[in-house]
N, C-alpha and C positions, 0 to 999 in steps of 0.2 A: 538254296540259300541268299536271302538280301545282304547286300555289303553294306555295312554302316558308315558313317561320314569319318568315322576316327580311321575306319582299315584305308578308306581312301586319301586320309590325311600323312599316315604313316607313309604309303606306298609312294604319293607323291613326293613327301619330304627326303626318303630316303634316296629316291631318284635324283631330287636336284642334288642331295650331298654326294650324290654318286658323281653328277655331271658335274662339280664343283672339282672332284678329284683330278677327273678326267681334264678339264681347262688347265689345272694348274701343271700336271704332268704333261700338256703340250707346251705351255709356257716355258716351262723349264728345262723340256729338251730341247731348245731353240735358243733357249740365253745362255745355259749353262746354269752355273754356281758364281759365276765371278759377275754377272750383269749387275747395272745398278738395281736394286731393289732385290735379289734375286732370294737372299737369305728373309727378307719377309714374307716373298711369295712362298719359299719353302715351310715357311713356320706356318702361313695361313694354309697349305697345303695340309698338312700335318695334325691340323684343329678340324679342318673338312673329314679327314680319316677316320679321325674317334668320331663325328657326328654321323658318319655313315655306319661304321662299325655300329655304333649303340641303336642306330635303327634296324640295322639288320638284325640286331638280338631279340627286338622290340617284334621285328616282322616274323621270327621263327617264334616266338612266346605266344603270340596269339593268332599264328596262321592268315598275316597278310598274305596275298601273293604280291609279286614286284612286279613292276612295270613288263609286258611283252615289251617295249622299246629301250629294254636296256643296250642291248647290242648297237641301236644307233645313236643312244646317248653318247655312247662309250667313243664313237668316232666323230661324232657330230663336239663333245664338249674338246676333243684333243686337238680339232679341227681349229675351232673359234680360239683355242688357246696357244696355238702353233700360229698362226694367223697373225691375233694380235702383239705379241711377240716379235714377229721379224718385221711388224711395221716399228716397234723400238721400246723401251721401258714404260715408258711415258704411257702408251696402248694397252701395254700391260695389264697397267695399273689401271688404265678406264675403264677396261674388260671388268676387272674385279668391281670397281665401283657402283656401274651399270648391274652386274647381278646381284651384289648385295644391297643395293639399292632397291629391286625387286624384292628381292628375299626377305628383306626387313619388312615390307607391305606384306606380302605372302603370310609371312609367319604372324604379323599383327593381327591380322584377318582371323587368322586359325585361332590365333588368341582371346579372340572375340568371341566365336563361335564355341570354343571350349569352355569360358567361363560363363557364357549363357547355358550350357548345358550342364557343367559343373561336375560332370559322373567322371572325367579322368584326371587326377590328378599326377599321374604317371607324365602323361603327354604333355599336358600341361606346363609342366616345370620344365621338361625336356625342348619344349618349342618356344619357352622363353629363355632358356639358358643358351638356348644356338641363336635365338634373334639377338642376344647382348652381342655373343662374338661377331657373328655377322654385322654388325655396327660398330665393331671394332676393327673391322677388316675394311670396310667402305670408308670409315676415317681416316685410316692407313694408308687407303690408295687417293685419298685426296691430298693427304699431306703431303705424298710420294708424286704429286703434279701431274692426276690423272686427267685435271681440268685440262691441262695443256697439253694434252697429246691432239697430233694431226688430225681433223675432223670431229673433235670431240664429242660436238652435240649429234650429229651422224649418226657415229661409231655408237654412242650410248643409247641411243633412242634405238636402233636395230637390234643393238644386245638386248635390250630389254625389252622390245618385241618380243623377239624369241624367247626368252623367257618365262614369258605370259601364255607361249603359245605351249611351250614344251611343260608349263605345269598343267594346264587344260588337259592336253594329250594325257599325262601320265594320271590325271584324277581318274582317267577313262579306259585307258587302253593298257 
């Protein structure tokens, strides 16, 4: 049986939301709940957990297989979150800004594809809703000083590249 493009979208989006929950878990494990912006990070983590749960339900409902790379995303996401938090609160926010910038682009591209196809209103609405949430997370990270993190251009570029690679891999594996 051939896999549809919407199945691939659901798989990669669920993997991305899972990765985001792991990044925030790593950040909070290092920063605790009293560090600057810890409350914002915890709120973003809760939003990502809701996104993941909704994609989990859609995967079950539609019989979409998860990525085989889920165990890797768990470790890699946590490590990225912990590493950026160890650099400092602004670096943790720089991580969020970079991830959300890439996910905004990814979700926008998916919305273009879904709107052209015009045959999956449920997925289209969900991706649009989550893209808006990710844009809010990006704006919050920028407002919290993400761009003043040490080595911001390099850190942001590396994280964005990692996101693009993760997206491509999760679509296929």
